[in-house]
DSSP file (Angstrom, degrees, kcal/mol; ACC not computed):
  #  RESIDUE AA STRUCTURE BP1 BP2  ACC     N-H-->O    O-->H-N    N-H-->O    O-->H-N    TCO  KAPPA ALPHA  PHI   PSI    X-CA   Y-CA   Z-CA
    1    1 A X     >        0   0    0      0, 0.0     4,-1.7     0, 0.0     5,-0.1   0.000 360.0 360.0 360.0 -41.7  -15.1  -25.2   -0.4
    2    2 A X  H  >  +     0   0    0      1,-0.2     4,-2.0     2,-0.2     5,-0.1   0.865 360.0  52.2 -65.0 -37.3  -11.7  -23.5    0.1
    3    3 A X  H  > S+     0   0    0      2,-0.2     4,-2.5     1,-0.2    -1,-0.2   0.903 107.9  50.2 -67.3 -40.7  -13.4  -20.4    1.7
    4    4 A X  H  > S+     0   0    0      2,-0.2     4,-2.3     1,-0.2    -1,-0.2   0.874 109.9  51.4 -66.9 -35.0  -15.4  -22.5    4.2
    5    5 A X  H  X S+     0   0    0     -4,-1.7     4,-2.5     2,-0.2    -1,-0.2   0.912 111.1  47.5 -65.8 -42.0  -12.2  -24.3    5.2
    6    6 A X  H  X S+     0   0    0     -4,-2.0     4,-2.8     2,-0.2    -2,-0.2   0.886 110.5  52.7 -65.8 -38.1  -10.4  -20.9    5.7
    7    7 A X  H  X S+     0   0    0     -4,-2.5     4,-2.5     2,-0.2    -2,-0.2   0.923 110.6  47.0 -62.0 -44.0  -13.4  -19.7    7.7
    8    8 A X  H  X S+     0   0    0     -4,-2.3     4,-2.7     2,-0.2    -2,-0.2   0.916 112.6  49.9 -64.1 -42.8  -13.2  -22.7   10.0
    9    9 A X  H  X S+     0   0    0     -4,-2.5     4,-2.6     2,-0.2    -2,-0.2   0.922 112.0  47.8 -61.5 -44.3   -9.5  -22.3   10.4
   10   10 A X  H  X S+     0   0    0     -4,-2.8     4,-2.5     2,-0.2    -2,-0.2   0.903 112.4  49.4 -63.3 -41.1   -9.9  -18.6   11.3
   11   11 A X  H  X S+     0   0    0     -4,-2.5     4,-2.2     2,-0.2    -2,-0.2   0.924 112.5  47.1 -64.3 -44.4  -12.7  -19.5   13.7
   12   12 A X  H  X S+     0   0    0     -4,-2.7     4,-2.5     1,-0.2    -2,-0.2   0.893 111.7  51.5 -64.1 -39.3  -10.5  -22.1   15.4
   13   13 A X  H  X S+     0   0    0     -4,-2.6     4,-2.4     2,-0.2    -2,-0.2   0.915 110.0  48.3 -64.3 -43.0   -7.6  -19.8   15.5
   14   14 A X  H  X S+     0   0    0     -4,-2.5     4,-2.2     1,-0.2    -1,-0.2   0.881 112.0  50.0 -66.5 -36.2   -9.6  -17.1   17.2
   15   15 A X  H  X S+     0   0    0     -4,-2.2     4,-2.9     2,-0.2    -2,-0.2   0.900 109.2  52.0 -66.0 -40.2  -11.0  -19.6   19.7
   16   16 A X  H  X S+     0   0    0     -4,-2.5     4,-2.6     2,-0.2     5,-0.2   0.932 110.6  47.5 -60.4 -46.2   -7.4  -20.8   20.4
   17   17 A X  H  X S+     0   0    0     -4,-2.4     4,-2.2     1,-0.2    -1,-0.2   0.913 112.8  49.4 -62.2 -42.4   -6.3  -17.2   21.1
   18   18 A X  H  X S+     0   0    0     -4,-2.2     4,-2.3     2,-0.2    -2,-0.2   0.920 112.1  47.4 -63.2 -44.6   -9.3  -16.6   23.3
   19   19 A X  H  X S+     0   0    0     -4,-2.9     4,-2.8     2,-0.2    -2,-0.2   0.896 111.1  51.0 -65.7 -39.7   -8.7  -19.8   25.3
   20   20 A X  H  X S+     0   0    0     -4,-2.6     4,-2.3     1,-0.2    -1,-0.2   0.901 110.1  50.7 -63.0 -39.3   -5.0  -19.0   25.7
   21   21 A X  H  X S+     0   0    0     -4,-2.2     4,-2.2    -5,-0.2    -2,-0.2   0.913 111.1  47.9 -63.6 -42.9   -6.0  -15.6   27.0
   22   22 A X  H  X S+     0   0    0     -4,-2.3     4,-2.5     2,-0.2    -2,-0.2   0.918 110.8  50.9 -63.9 -43.7   -8.4  -17.1   29.5
   23   23 A X  H  X S+     0   0    0     -4,-2.8     4,-2.6     1,-0.2    -2,-0.2   0.903 109.9  50.3 -61.5 -40.3   -5.8  -19.6   30.7
   24   24 A X  H  X S+     0   0    0     -4,-2.3     4,-2.5     2,-0.2    -1,-0.2   0.915 110.3  49.7 -63.1 -42.9   -3.3  -16.8   31.2
   25   25 A X  H  X S+     0   0    0     -4,-2.2     4,-2.2     2,-0.2    -2,-0.2   0.898 111.4  49.1 -63.1 -40.3   -5.9  -14.8   33.2
   26   26 A X  H  X S+     0   0    0     -4,-2.5     4,-2.6     2,-0.2    -2,-0.2   0.920 110.9  50.1 -64.6 -43.7   -6.6  -17.9   35.3
   27   27 A X  H  X S+     0   0    0     -4,-2.6     4,-2.3     1,-0.2    -2,-0.2   0.919 112.1  47.2 -61.7 -43.8   -2.9  -18.5   35.9
   28   28 A X  H  X S+     0   0    0     -4,-2.5     4,-2.3     1,-0.2    -1,-0.2   0.887 111.2  51.9 -65.5 -37.9   -2.4  -14.9   37.0
   29   29 A X  H  X S+     0   0    0     -4,-2.2     4,-2.3     2,-0.2    -2,-0.2   0.916 109.9  48.7 -63.6 -43.5   -5.4  -15.0   39.2
   30   30 A X  H  X S+     0   0    0     -4,-2.6     4,-2.6     2,-0.2    -2,-0.2   0.889 110.2  51.8 -63.8 -39.6   -4.1  -18.2   40.9
   31   31 A X  H  X S+     0   0    0     -4,-2.3     4,-2.7     2,-0.2    -2,-0.2   0.917 109.8  49.2 -63.1 -42.4   -0.7  -16.5   41.4
   32   32 A X  H  X S+     0   0    0     -4,-2.3     4,-2.3     1,-0.2    -2,-0.2   0.910 111.9  48.3 -63.5 -41.7   -2.4  -13.5   43.0
   33   33 A X  H  X S+     0   0    0     -4,-2.3     4,-2.5     2,-0.2    -2,-0.2   0.905 111.7  50.1 -64.5 -41.0   -4.3  -15.8   45.3
   34   34 A X  H  X S+     0   0    0     -4,-2.6     4,-2.5     1,-0.2    -2,-0.2   0.919 111.5  48.2 -62.8 -43.5   -1.2  -17.7   46.2
   35   35 A X  H  X S+     0   0    0     -4,-2.7     4,-2.5     2,-0.2    -2,-0.2   0.890 111.1  50.8 -64.7 -38.7    0.7  -14.5   47.0
   36   36 A X  H  X S+     0   0    0     -4,-2.3     4,-2.5     2,-0.2    -2,-0.2   0.924 111.5  47.4 -64.1 -44.0   -2.2  -13.2   49.1
   37   37 A X  H  X S+     0   0    0     -4,-2.5     4,-2.3     2,-0.2    -2,-0.2   0.906 112.5  49.5 -63.8 -41.4   -2.3  -16.5   51.1
   38   38 A X  H  X S+     0   0    0     -4,-2.5     4,-2.5     2,-0.2    -2,-0.2   0.906 110.6  50.4 -64.2 -41.2    1.5  -16.4   51.5
   39   39 A X  H  X S+     0   0    0     -4,-2.5     4,-2.6     2,-0.2    -2,-0.2   0.925 110.3  49.3 -61.9 -44.9    1.3  -12.7   52.7
   40   40 A X  H  X S+     0   0    0     -4,-2.5     4,-2.2     1,-0.2    -1,-0.2   0.898 111.4  49.6 -61.9 -40.6   -1.4  -13.6   55.2
   41   41 A X  H  X S+     0   0    0     -4,-2.3     4,-2.4     2,-0.2    -1,-0.2   0.911 111.6  48.4 -64.3 -42.8    0.7  -16.6   56.5
   42   42 A X  H  X S+     0   0    0     -4,-2.5     4,-2.5     2,-0.2    -2,-0.2   0.894 110.5  51.1 -65.9 -39.6    3.8  -14.3   56.9
   43   43 A X  H  X S+     0   0    0     -4,-2.6     4,-2.2     2,-0.2    -1,-0.2   0.902 110.3  50.1 -63.3 -40.0    1.7  -11.7   58.7
   44   44 A X  H  X S+     0   0    0     -4,-2.2     4,-2.1     2,-0.2    -2,-0.2   0.927 111.1  48.4 -62.9 -45.1    0.4  -14.4   61.1
   45   45 A X  H  X S+     0   0    0     -4,-2.4     4,-2.4     1,-0.2    -2,-0.2   0.888 109.6  53.2 -63.2 -38.7    3.9  -15.6   61.7
   46   46 A X  H  X S+     0   0    0     -4,-2.5     4,-2.7     1,-0.2    -1,-0.2   0.908 107.8  50.6 -62.9 -41.8    5.1  -12.1   62.4
   47   47 A X  H  X S+     0   0    0     -4,-2.2     4,-2.4     2,-0.2    -1,-0.2   0.895 109.7  51.1 -63.0 -39.3    2.4  -11.5   64.9
   48   48 A X  H  X S+     0   0    0     -4,-2.1     4,-2.5     2,-0.2    -2,-0.2   0.922 110.8  48.0 -63.0 -43.4    3.4  -14.8   66.7
   49   49 A X  H  X S+     0   0    0     -4,-2.4     4,-2.6     2,-0.2    -2,-0.2   0.921 111.8  49.8 -63.2 -43.8    7.0  -13.7   66.8
   50   50 A X  H  X S+     0   0    0     -4,-2.7     4,-2.4     1,-0.2    -1,-0.2   0.908 110.9  49.8 -61.9 -41.1    6.0  -10.3   68.2
   51   51 A X  H  X S+     0   0    0     -4,-2.4     4,-2.2     2,-0.2    -1,-0.2   0.918 111.5  48.1 -63.3 -43.7    3.9  -11.9   70.8
   52   52 A X  H  X S+     0   0    0     -4,-2.5     4,-2.5     2,-0.2    -2,-0.2   0.895 111.0  51.1 -64.5 -39.7    6.7  -14.2   71.9
   53   53 A X  H  X S+     0   0    0     -4,-2.6     4,-2.5     2,-0.2     5,-0.2   0.924 109.5  49.8 -64.5 -42.7    9.1  -11.3   72.0
   54   54 A X  H  X S+     0   0    0     -4,-2.4     4,-2.4     1,-0.2    -1,-0.2   0.921 111.7  49.4 -60.0 -43.2    6.7   -9.3   74.2
   55   55 A X  H  X S+     0   0    0     -4,-2.2     4,-2.6     1,-0.2    -2,-0.2   0.915 110.8  49.2 -62.8 -44.0    6.4  -12.3   76.5
   56   56 A X  H  X S+     0   0    0     -4,-2.5     4,-2.5     2,-0.2    -1,-0.2   0.900 111.0  49.7 -64.0 -40.5   10.1  -12.8   76.8
   57   57 A X  H  X S+     0   0    0     -4,-2.5     4,-2.3     2,-0.2    -1,-0.2   0.918 111.6  48.9 -65.1 -42.1   10.7   -9.2   77.6
   58   58 A X  H  X S+     0   0    0     -4,-2.4     4,-2.3     2,-0.2    -2,-0.2   0.923 111.8  49.0 -62.3 -43.6    8.0   -9.3   80.3
   59   59 A X  H  X S+     0   0    0     -4,-2.6     4,-2.7     1,-0.2    -2,-0.2   0.906 110.3  50.9 -62.9 -41.0    9.6  -12.4   81.8
   60   60 A X  H  X S+     0   0    0     -4,-2.5     4,-2.5     1,-0.2    -1,-0.2   0.895 109.9  50.3 -64.1 -39.0   13.0  -10.9   81.8
   61   61 A X  H  X S+     0   0    0     -4,-2.3     4,-2.1     2,-0.2    -2,-0.2   0.909 111.4  48.0 -64.9 -41.5   11.7   -7.8   83.5
   62   62 A X  H  X S+     0   0    0     -4,-2.3     4,-2.4     2,-0.2    -2,-0.2   0.936 113.3  47.2 -63.9 -46.8   10.0   -9.9   86.2
   63   63 A X  H  X S+     0   0    0     -4,-2.7     4,-2.2     1,-0.2    -2,-0.2   0.908 111.1  51.8 -62.5 -41.9   13.1  -12.0   86.8
   64   64 A X  H  X>S+     0   0    0     -4,-2.5     5,-2.3     1,-0.2     4,-1.1   0.890 110.8  47.8 -64.3 -38.1   15.3   -8.9   87.0
   65   65 A X  H  <5S+     0   0    0     -4,-2.1    -1,-0.2     3,-0.2    -2,-0.2   0.914 111.5  50.3 -67.1 -41.7   13.0   -7.4   89.6
   66   66 A X  H  <5S+     0   0    0     -4,-2.4    -2,-0.2     1,-0.2    -1,-0.2   0.870 118.1  38.9 -63.7 -36.0   12.9  -10.6   91.6
   67   67 A X  H  <5S-     0   0    0     -4,-2.2    -1,-0.2    -5,-0.2    -2,-0.2   0.570 106.7-125.8 -90.1  -9.8   16.7  -10.8   91.5
   68   68 A X  T  <5 +     0   0    0     -4,-1.1     2,-0.3     1,-0.3    -3,-0.2   0.839  66.5 131.3  68.7  32.2   17.2   -7.0   92.0
   69   69 A X      < -     0   0    0     -5,-2.3    -1,-0.3    -6,-0.2     2,-0.2  -0.799  60.3-111.8-116.7 156.8   19.4   -6.9   88.9
   70   70 A X        -     0   0    0     -2,-0.3     2,-0.4    -3,-0.1    -9,-0.0  -0.548  31.7-131.1 -81.2 154.2   19.4   -4.7   85.8
   71   71 A X        -     0   0    0     -2,-0.2     2,-0.5     2,-0.0   -10,-0.0  -0.894  14.0-163.1-111.1 136.8   18.5   -6.2   82.5
   72   72 A X        -     0   0    0     -2,-0.4     2,-0.5     2,-0.0    -2,-0.0  -0.981  12.4-151.4-116.4 123.7   20.4   -5.9   79.3
   73   73 A X        -     0   0    0     -2,-0.5     2,-0.5     2,-0.0    -2,-0.0  -0.825  13.4-177.3 -99.6 130.3   18.6   -6.7   76.1
   74   74 A X        -     0   0    0     -2,-0.5     2,-0.4     2,-0.0    -2,-0.0  -0.988   5.7-176.0-125.1 119.6   20.5   -8.1   73.1
   75   75 A X        -     0   0    0     -2,-0.5     2,-0.4     2,-0.0    -2,-0.0  -0.945   7.8-168.1-119.4 138.1   18.5   -8.8   69.9
   76   76 A X        -     0   0    0     -2,-0.4     2,-0.6     2,-0.0    -2,-0.0  -0.983  10.8-150.0-121.6 135.3   19.8  -10.3   66.7
   77   77 A X        -     0   0    0     -2,-0.4     2,-0.5     2,-0.0    -2,-0.0  -0.918  14.3-173.7-108.3 122.5   17.8  -10.2   63.5
   78   78 A X        -     0   0    0     -2,-0.6     2,-0.5     2,-0.0    -2,-0.0  -0.951   8.6-155.0-116.6 132.9   18.3  -13.1   61.1
   79   79 A X        -     0   0    0     -2,-0.5     2,-0.4     2,-0.0    -2,-0.0  -0.901  17.2-127.6-109.0 134.1   16.8  -13.2   57.7
   80   80 A X        -     0   0    0     -2,-0.5     2,-0.6     2,-0.0    -2,-0.0  -0.654  21.2-154.6 -78.3 128.2   16.1  -16.4   55.9
   81   81 A X              0   0    0     -2,-0.4    -1,-0.0     1,-0.1    -2,-0.0  -0.914 360.0 360.0-106.4 122.5   17.6  -16.3   52.4
   82   82 A X              0   0    0     -2,-0.6    -1,-0.1     0, 0.0    -2,-0.0   0.526 360.0 360.0 -67.5 360.0   15.9  -18.7   49.9
């Protein structure tokens, strides 16, 4: 009777370890997916910023030609700190 109880305990313990391992793998997989989605979103935002900057530079060039003036470009880079 004692041996069968120990066998059941050992089996349950091995199942617990296996399930914890699976849960950890799932959590890591979800983190990787979240990071991938965040990266894609940031890349999309960067493309939007680049597009807006190109548009602004083109507009400034057009306005400068219409006014017959030289253009001076001043850019400031600000980083968001969490």
